[in-house]
Every structure is written in C-alpha cells, then in structure tokens.
KOLMIDO-210308 format. One record per atom (N, C-alpha, C): residue number from 1; x, y, z. Coordinates in steps of 0.02 Angstrom, whole numbers, plus 50000, padded with zeros to 5 digits. Layout:
BEGIN
SITE     i       u       v       w
SITE   NUM       X       Y       Z
...
end
This chain:
BEGIN
SITE     i       u       v       w
SITE     1   54492   53868   51182
SITE     1   54403   53848   51185
SITE     1   54399   53791   51158
SITE     2   54429   53789   51111
SITE     2   54403   53734   51072
SITE     2   54414   53657   51128
SITE     3   54455   53668   51162
SITE     3   54470   53614   51195
SITE     3   54400   53615   51249
SITE     4   54377   53663   51270
SITE     4   54322   53678   51325
SITE     4   54265   53656   51282
SITE     5   54254   53676   51228
SITE     5   54201   53668   51180
SITE     5   54195   53584   51186
SITE     6   54244   53566   51178
SITE     6   54252   53494   51155
SITE     6   54237   53448   51215
SITE     7   54261   53475   51281
SITE     7   54248   53459   51348
SITE     7   54177   53461   51345
SITE     8   54141   53506   51343
SITE     8   54076   53530   51350
SITE     8   54039   53476   51307
SITE     9   54056   53480   51223
SITE     9   54025   53431   51190
SITE     9   54018   53371   51214
SITE    10   54100   53332   51236
SITE    10   54102   53267   51257
SITE    10   54063   53258   51326
SITE    11   54045   53311   51369
SITE    11   54013   53310   51430
SITE    11   53937   53294   51408
SITE    12   53930   53338   51355
SITE    12   53853   53339   51338
SITE    12   53845   53256   51316
SITE    13   53880   53243   51280
SITE    13   53887   53178   51239
SITE    13   53879   53118   51277
SITE    14   53922   53124   51324
SITE    14   53911   53089   51397
SITE    14   53854   53087   51416
SITE    15   53823   53136   51446
SITE    15   53756   53140   51471
SITE    15   53708   53117   51419
SITE    16   53709   53140   51365
SITE    16   53655   53099   51332
SITE    16   53682   53038   51324
SITE    17   53720   53002   51331
SITE    17   53746   52925   51315
SITE    17   53720   52900   51393
SITE    18   53719   52927   51439
SITE    18   53709   52918   51498
SITE    18   53642   52905   51507
SITE    19   53596   52979   51494
SITE    19   53531   52965   51479
SITE    19   53507   52909   51438
SITE    20   53543   52887   51380
SITE    20   53520   52836   51331
SITE    20   53525   52772   51365
SITE    21   53586   52771   51409
SITE    21   53613   52697   51446
SITE    21   53542   52691   51500
SITE    22   53534   52758   51532
SITE    22   53480   52747   51584
SITE    22   53404   52728   51543
SITE    23   53387   52756   51488
SITE    23   53335   52741   51451
SITE    23   53336   52667   51438
SITE    24   53403   52650   51419
SITE    24   53407   52570   51392
SITE    24   53386   52529   51453
SITE    25   53423   52547   51504
SITE    25   53412   52511   51584
SITE    25   53336   52500   51586
SITE    26   53307   52563   51567
SITE    26   53225   52571   51597
SITE    26   53191   52510   51547
SITE    27   53208   52528   51480
SITE    27   53202   52479   51435
SITE    27   53213   52404   51449
SITE    28   53265   52392   51473
SITE    28   53292   52330   51503
SITE    28   53254   52293   51551
SITE    29   53239   52343   51605
SITE    29   53205   52329   51659
SITE    29   53106   52303   51635
SITE    30   53095   52355   51591
SITE    30   53034   52343   51568
SITE    30   53038   52275   51517
SITE    31   53087   52257   51494
SITE    31   53080   52196   51454
SITE    31   53092   52131   51510
SITE    32   53137   52145   51551
SITE    32   53155   52081   51607
SITE    32   53089   52076   51640
SITE    33   53028   52140   51663
SITE    33   52979   52130   51698
SITE    33   52925   52080   51639
SITE    34   52934   52105   51569
SITE    34   52894   52070   51524
SITE    34   52916   52008   51526
SITE    35   52972   51986   51525
SITE    35   52992   51924   51513
SITE    35   52984   51888   51580
SITE    36   52982   51932   51642
SITE    36   52965   51879   51690
SITE    36   52898   51856   51697
SITE    37   52845   51918   51675
SITE    37   52783   51890   51672
SITE    37   52763   51850   51615
SITE    38   52813   51856   51555
SITE    38   52798   51789   51502
SITE    38   52821   51712   51540
SITE    39   52858   51738   51580
SITE    39   52878   51671   51621
SITE    39   52826   51640   51641
SITE    40   52789   51680   51698
SITE    40   52739   51659   51735
SITE    40   52675   51646   51690
SITE    41   52674   51683   51635
SITE    41   52623   51654   51582
SITE    41   52634   51601   51552
SITE    42   52700   51588   51546
SITE    42   52729   51515   51519
SITE    42   52706   51468   51553
SITE    43   52722   51474   51629
SITE    43   52707   51426   51672
SITE    43   52630   51414   51678
SITE    44   52594   51459   51677
SITE    44   52504   51461   51672
SITE    44   52497   51411   51609
SITE    45   52532   51441   51547
SITE    45   52508   51418   51488
SITE    45   52532   51323   51499
SITE    46   52596   51331   51537
SITE    46   52602   51241   51531
SITE    46   52540   51216   51569
SITE    47   52532   51241   51619
SITE    47   52468   51215   51675
SITE    47   52400   51217   51618
SITE    48   52391   51256   51580
SITE    48   52325   51280   51544
SITE    48   52344   51203   51495
SITE    49   52393   51208   51454
SITE    49   52412   51161   51410
SITE    49   52393   51093   51447
SITE    50   52421   51063   51495
SITE    50   52426   50996   51524
SITE    50   52338   50992   51557
SITE    51   52298   51039   51576
SITE    51   52234   51038   51586
SITE    51   52200   51033   51516
SITE    52   52210   51075   51472
SITE    52   52186   51074   51419
SITE    52   52205   50974   51374
SITE    53   52260   50953   51385
SITE    53   52251   50883   51381
SITE    53   52226   50849   51399
SITE    54   52211   50848   51482
SITE    54   52164   50811   51518
SITE    54   52100   50823   51489
SITE    55   52064   50874   51472
SITE    55   52018   50890   51459
SITE    55   51991   50866   51375
SITE    56   52059   50871   51346
SITE    56   52055   50838   51266
SITE    56   52054   50759   51275
SITE    57   52083   50730   51316
SITE    57   52075   50660   51322
SITE    57   52003   50643   51357
SITE    58   51982   50666   51410
SITE    58   51909   50665   51433
SITE    58   51863   50670   51368
SITE    59   51870   50724   51332
SITE    59   51822   50729   51279
SITE    59   51832   50668   51224
SITE    60   51882   50662   51211
SITE    60   51906   50607   51161
SITE    60   51872   50537   51186
SITE    61   51889   50516   51248
SITE    61   51849   50464   51268
SITE    61   51757   50470   51269
SITE    62   51742   50537   51281
SITE    62   51664   50533   51270
SITE    62   51637   50540   51204
SITE    63   51676   50568   51162
SITE    63   51681   50554   51087
SITE    63   51682   50475   51064
SITE    64   51725   50454   51092
SITE    64   51724   50380   51067
SITE    64   51671   50348   51096
SITE    65   51644   50351   51162
SITE    65   51587   50326   51198
SITE    65   51522   50338   51146
SITE    66   51530   50398   51126
SITE    66   51465   50427   51076
SITE    66   51449   50400   51018
SITE    67   51539   50391   50979
SITE    67   51523   50357   50932
SITE    67   51495   50293   50937
SITE    68   51524   50260   50984
SITE    68   51510   50188   51000
SITE    68   51413   50177   51012
SITE    69   51399   50231   51039
SITE    69   51332   50224   51061
SITE    69   51290   50246   50981
SITE    70   51329   50289   50937
SITE    70   51284   50304   50883
SITE    70   51299   50237   50825
SITE    71   51348   50205   50831
SITE    71   51337   50153   50804
SITE    71   51305   50098   50826
SITE    72   51289   50079   50878
SITE    72   51251   50045   50921
SITE    72   51159   50069   50885
SITE    73   51159   50121   50889
SITE    73   51088   50160   50856
SITE    73   51101   50151   50795
SITE    74   51137   50152   50761
SITE    74   51140   50132   50679
SITE    74   51111   50076   50682
SITE    75   51138   50021   50698
SITE    75   51129   49949   50708
SITE    75   51058   49933   50720
SITE    76   51039   49961   50759
SITE    76   50955   49973   50789
SITE    76   50916   49994   50730
SITE    77   50941   50047   50712
SITE    77   50887   50057   50651
SITE    77   50899   50037   50591
SITE    78   50968   50004   50567
SITE    78   50948   49937   50521
SITE    78   50918   49890   50543
SITE    79   50916   49868   50593
SITE    79   50863   49808   50608
SITE    79   50802   49827   50617
SITE    80   50782   49894   50639
SITE    80   50723   49905   50616
SITE    80   50698   49931   50553
SITE    81   50738   49944   50501
SITE    81   50721   49957   50428
SITE    81   50712   49891   50403
SITE    82   50760   49838   50419
SITE    82   50744   49776   50395
SITE    82   50668   49743   50414
SITE    83   50654   49746   50472
SITE    83   50601   49732   50506
SITE    83   50526   49774   50475
SITE    84   50539   49829   50458
SITE    84   50491   49879   50431
SITE    84   50484   49856   50354
SITE    85   50544   49834   50319
SITE    85   50543   49817   50257
SITE    85   50495   49731   50257
SITE    86   50505   49701   50298
SITE    86   50480   49627   50310
SITE    86   50402   49654   50319
SITE    87   50396   49690   50372
SITE    87   50315   49722   50387
SITE    87   50290   49742   50313
SITE    88   50320   49772   50294
SITE    88   50292   49821   50212
SITE    88   50268   49744   50165
SITE    89   50312   49706   50164
SITE    89   50308   49634   50118
SITE    89   50242   49608   50146
SITE    90   50241   49593   50215
SITE    90   50173   49555   50249
SITE    90   50112   49590   50233
SITE    91   50122   49673   50242
SITE    91   50057   49714   50225
SITE    91   50035   49702   50160
SITE    92   50083   49694   50106
SITE    92   50076   49694   50038
SITE    92   50046   49624   50031
SITE    93   50066   49571   50058
SITE    93   50040   49514   50038
SITE    93   49975   49513   50086
SITE    94   49951   49542   50136
SITE    94   49889   49542   50160
SITE    94   49840   49587   50119
SITE    95   49854   49647   50098
SITE    95   49824   49677   50047
SITE    95   49810   49634   49987
SITE    96   49857   49605   49964
SITE    96   49839   49560   49911
SITE    96   49784   49504   49921
SITE    97   49794   49460   49987
SITE    97   49741   49428   50008
SITE    97   49681   49460   50008
SITE    98   49672   49522   50044
SITE    98   49619   49550   50055
SITE    98   49576   49559   49991
SITE    99   49612   49588   49938
SITE    99   49590   49592   49861
SITE    99   49566   49540   49840
SITE   100   49585   49484   49856
SITE   100   49580   49419   49828
SITE   100   49505   49386   49875
SITE   101   49505   49409   49923
SITE   101   49449   49402   49966
SITE   101   49391   49437   49943
SITE   102   49402   49507   49942
SITE   102   49349   49540   49922
SITE   102   49314   49537   49844
SITE   103   49357   49504   49796
SITE   103   49344   49481   49742
SITE   103   49281   49415   49750
SITE   104   49329   49385   49792
SITE   104   49288   49316   49812
SITE   104   49218   49331   49837
SITE   105   49208   49377   49873
SITE   105   49151   49389   49930
SITE   105   49109   49427   49871
SITE   106   49142   49475   49823
SITE   106   49098   49508   49777
SITE   106   49047   49444   49736
SITE   107   49111   49396   49706
SITE   107   49089   49344   49655
SITE   107   49028   49305   49700
SITE   108   49028   49291   49767
SITE   108   48989   49243   49806
SITE   108   48928   49295   49819
SITE   109   48923   49363   49831
SITE   109   48871   49413   49833
SITE   109   48830   49398   49757
SITE   110   48860   49398   49703
SITE   110   48830   49390   49630
SITE   110   48799   49318   49636
SITE   111   48845   49265   49656
SITE   111   48799   49206   49652
SITE   111   48740   49208   49702
SITE   112   48738   49231   49760
SITE   112   48693   49237   49801
SITE   112   48633   49275   49767
SITE   113   48644   49324   49732
SITE   113   48592   49385   49701
SITE   113   48569   49324   49646
SITE   114   48607   49297   49619
SITE   114   48574   49248   49561
SITE   114   48516   49196   49586
SITE   115   48549   49174   49648
SITE   115   48530   49105   49672
SITE   115   48448   49142   49694
SITE   116   48459   49195   49723
SITE   116   48403   49231   49754
SITE   116   48343   49253   49684
SITE   117   48366   49273   49630
SITE   117   48337   49285   49578
SITE   117   48292   49217   49548
SITE   118   48349   49153   49554
SITE   118   48327   49092   49529
SITE   118   48272   49075   49577
SITE   119   48282   49076   49639
SITE   119   48226   49058   49687
SITE   119   48160   49097   49684
SITE   120   48173   49160   49661
SITE   120   48107   49187   49647
SITE   120   48069   49158   49580
SITE   121   48108   49159   49523
SITE   121   48089   49133   49473
SITE   121   48067   49063   49485
SITE   122   48096   49023   49522
SITE   122   48078   48953   49519
SITE   122   48005   48954   49560
SITE   123   48001   48995   49608
SITE   123   47944   49005   49643
SITE   123   47882   49033   49618
SITE   124   47891   49078   49561
SITE   124   47845   49107   49520
SITE   124   47825   49042   49465
SITE   125   47883   49016   49430
SITE   125   47845   48947   49407
SITE   125   47817   48903   49431
SITE   126   47844   48873   49490
SITE   126   47793   48810   49534
SITE   126   47715   48854   49540
SITE   127   47709   48916   49563
SITE   127   47650   48938   49562
SITE   127   47603   48946   49484
SITE   128   47649   48951   49426
SITE   128   47603   48942   49372
SITE   128   47613   48874   49360
SITE   129   47644   48820   49373
SITE   129   47637   48764   49377
SITE   129   47578   48733   49411
SITE   130   47568   48766   49475
SITE   130   47510   48743   49520
SITE   130   47444   48760   49476
SITE   131   47450   48832   49456
SITE   131   47390   48851   49419
SITE   131   47363   48804   49362
SITE   132   47420   48797   49331
SITE   132   47403   48745   49252
SITE   132   47380   48679   49294
SITE   133   47408   48650   49346
SITE   133   47384   48596   49371
SITE   133   47311   48579   49386
SITE   134   47290   48658   49428
SITE   134   47234   48656   49460
SITE   134   47191   48660   49391
SITE   135   47211   48701   49335
SITE   135   47183   48693   49291
SITE   135   47156   48635   49246
SITE   136   47214   48584   49238
SITE   136   47210   48535   49209
SITE   136   47156   48487   49259
SITE   137   47167   48483   49328
SITE   137   47124   48453   49356
SITE   137   47047   48473   49345
SITE   138   47036   48537   49333
SITE   138   46962   48552   49336
SITE   138   46939   48530   49263
SITE   139   47001   48539   49215
SITE   139   46972   48505   49145
SITE   139   46955   48433   49143
SITE   140   47004   48388   49173
SITE   140   46997   48318   49184
SITE   140   46927   48302   49234
SITE   141   46906   48338   49278
SITE   141   46846   48327   49311
SITE   141   46785   48350   49272
SITE   142   46797   48398   49219
SITE   142   46735   48415   49170
SITE   142   46701   48358   49133
SITE   143   46644   48364   49116
SITE   143   46600   48313   49067
SITE   143   46630   48311   48995
SITE   144   46658   48385   48979
SITE   144   46674   48366   48916
SITE   144   46743   48332   48902
SITE   145   46792   48322   48963
SITE   145   46841   48295   48953
SITE   145   46824   48215   48960
SITE   146   46785   48198   49014
SITE   146   46751   48130   49004
SITE   146   46727   48104   48932
SITE   147   46694   48137   48906
SITE   147   46665   48127   48859
SITE   147   46715   48112   48788
SITE   148   46759   48168   48795
SITE   148   46808   48173   48749
SITE   148   46874   48094   48754
SITE   149   46862   48062   48817
SITE   149   46910   48009   48834
SITE   149   46854   47951   48815
SITE   150   46796   47945   48827
SITE   150   46756   47907   48810
SITE   150   46758   47901   48726
SITE   151   46762   47954   48694
SITE   151   46762   47942   48606
SITE   151   46831   47917   48590
SITE   152   46892   47928   48623
SITE   152   46962   47909   48612
SITE   152   46956   47830   48624
SITE   153   46932   47816   48678
SITE   153   46932   47744   48683
SITE   153   46878   47694   48629
SITE   154   46838   47723   48626
SITE   154   46784   47697   48573
SITE   154   46827   47681   48513
SITE   155   46848   47751   48485
SITE   155   46890   47751   48421
SITE   155   46947   47697   48419
SITE   156   46979   47699   48472
SITE   156   47040   47657   48482
SITE   156   47028   47581   48473
SITE   157   46956   47555   48502
SITE   157   46936   47511   48502
SITE   157   46900   47465   48426
SITE   158   46874   47513   48405
SITE   158   46857   47506   48333
SITE   158   46904   47526   48272
SITE   159   46929   47572   48277
SITE   159   47016   47585   48235
SITE   159   47067   47569   48266
SITE   160   47106   47524   48285
SITE   160   47160   47520   48311
SITE   160   47222   47563   48285
SITE   161   47267   47581   48328
SITE   161   47316   47634   48302
SITE   161   47351   47600   48241
SITE   162   47391   47626   48210
SITE   162   47429   47598   48156
SITE   162   47389   47544   48107
SITE   163   47328   47550   48109
SITE   163   47303   47498   48060
SITE   163   47289   47526   47985
SITE   164   47275   47495   47951
SITE   164   47262   47520   47867
SITE   164   47183   47560   47873
SITE   165   47135   47525   47907
SITE   165   47079   47555   47914
SITE   165   47093   47632   47933
SITE   166   47113   47643   48003
SITE   166   47136   47698   48020
SITE   166   47162   47758   47981
SITE   167   47202   47745   47957
SITE   167   47244   47779   47896
SITE   167   47206   47803   47838
SITE   168   47170   47756   47814
SITE   168   47111   47773   47765
SITE   168   47074   47833   47774
SITE   169   47042   47823   47833
SITE   169   46994   47857   47871
SITE   169   47009   47928   47871
SITE   170   47071   47926   47900
SITE   170   47115   47989   47910
SITE   170   47111   48046   47852
SITE   171   47139   47994   47794
SITE   171   47143   48032   47743
SITE   171   47081   48061   47708
SITE   172   47017   48015   47715
SITE   172   46970   48035   47685
SITE   172   46935   48098   47731
SITE   173   46945   48101   47800
SITE   173   46937   48146   47841
SITE   173   46965   48207   47812
SITE   174   47020   48212   47800
SITE   174   47082   48267   47790
SITE   174   47041   48301   47728
SITE   175   47020   48251   47667
SITE   175   47009   48280   47603
SITE   175   46934   48314   47611
SITE   176   46896   48281   47665
SITE   176   46834   48307   47683
SITE   176   46828   48389   47703
SITE   177   46876   48398   47748
SITE   177   46884   48461   47790
SITE   177   46928   48517   47772
SITE   178   46964   48474   47703
SITE   178   47021   48526   47680
SITE   178   47025   48509   47625
SITE   179   46962   48523   47559
SITE   179   46970   48486   47492
SITE   179   47014   48519   47439
SITE   180   47041   48570   47471
SITE   180   47087   48619   47420
SITE   180   47151   48632   47463
SITE   181   47191   48568   47463
SITE   181   47264   48574   47499
SITE   181   47305   48616   47474
SITE   182   47294   48625   47399
SITE   182   47353   48650   47352
SITE   182   47351   48732   47362
SITE   183   47293   48756   47385
SITE   183   47266   48843   47387
SITE   183   47289   48858   47455
SITE   184   47305   48807   47511
SITE   184   47322   48820   47570
SITE   184   47384   48888   47566
SITE   185   47388   48930   47604
SITE   185   47435   48978   47611
SITE   185   47503   48936   47638
SITE   186   47563   48947   47613
SITE   186   47625   48923   47633
SITE   186   47665   48970   47677
SITE   187   47703   48967   47718
SITE   187   47734   49013   47758
SITE   187   47799   49015   47709
SITE   188   47802   49091   47703
SITE   188   47883   49093   47671
SITE   188   47926   49111   47726
SITE   189   47988   49072   47706
SITE   189   48029   49079   47774
SITE   189   48104   49106   47735
end
C-alpha cells in the first residue's frame, strides 16, 4: 500500500505539476502575447519617436524664427524708445520756449498797458495844457495884462535892471510894505 499510495501521491504530484506546467505555459503564452504586443507598441513607439523628433525639429525652427522675430521687435522697440526719449527732450525744450514766450508776452502786455496808461495820462495832460494855454491867451488878451506890460516897460526904462537906483527903491518899498520883518513868522522845519 505504501507503494500504491506513493504511486498515487506521485501521480497526483505529476498531475499537479502538469497543471502547474499548463498554467505556466498559459502564463508564457500570455507573456509572449504581451511581449508581441510590446513589440508592436515598440514599433509604434519608434514611429512615434521619429514623428516626435520631426515635430520637435519643426517646432525648434518655429521657435528660432519667433526668437528672431522677437529680437527684431525688441530692436524696433529700443529704436522707438530712443525716438520717444528724443521727442520728450524736444517737447521739454518746446515747453521751456513756450514758458519764456508766455513770460515775454506777459511783459509785452504789461508794457502795452503802461503805454496805454501813459497815453491816457499824456492826453489828459495835453488837454490840461490846452486849457492852461487858453487861459493864458485869455489873460494876455485882457486889458489888465496889457496895462501890467506897459507898467513893466516903463519901469524898466526909468529904472534899468541891476541898477543901484532900482535896488534902493526895492529896499524902501520892502520896508514900507513890511515894516517889521523881525516879527514875521518863520516856518519851523
């Protein structure tokens, strides 16, 4: 019995081993299929990598073109900035000139206002002079003036200017009309 048991046990072990071998063969087939699919995937990956490399090369060319375009635009912006700086300086100079011109205009307007004021003052004074000349002409045409002129002419003929007689008569007339010169009020300064 032992032998039979052993035989059964060996047969059972062989069956188990056969099943295990069958299972391993199934696993190997599954792994072979998986390896085959990986081979296909590897082939597709190689094509994908080749396509990726072509696409990468194209994108690098586009990026290089864009970088060149960006560099050109940056140069253009730098040129525009320099131009803008020049224009700002020019604007500043023009604003300074405008400020000086406005100050000059203000000075000219003040001078014009003074000239107009002086013109009005001159016209007023000329009018006053004309009134005084008219009054003087009226005085010169009057009989009193003519009598006074006749008196001065006769006095100058009788008592010539800067003569001793004329000075003596002036002193006597001064004493007659103002006998107390010491009592005259003196202005206090």
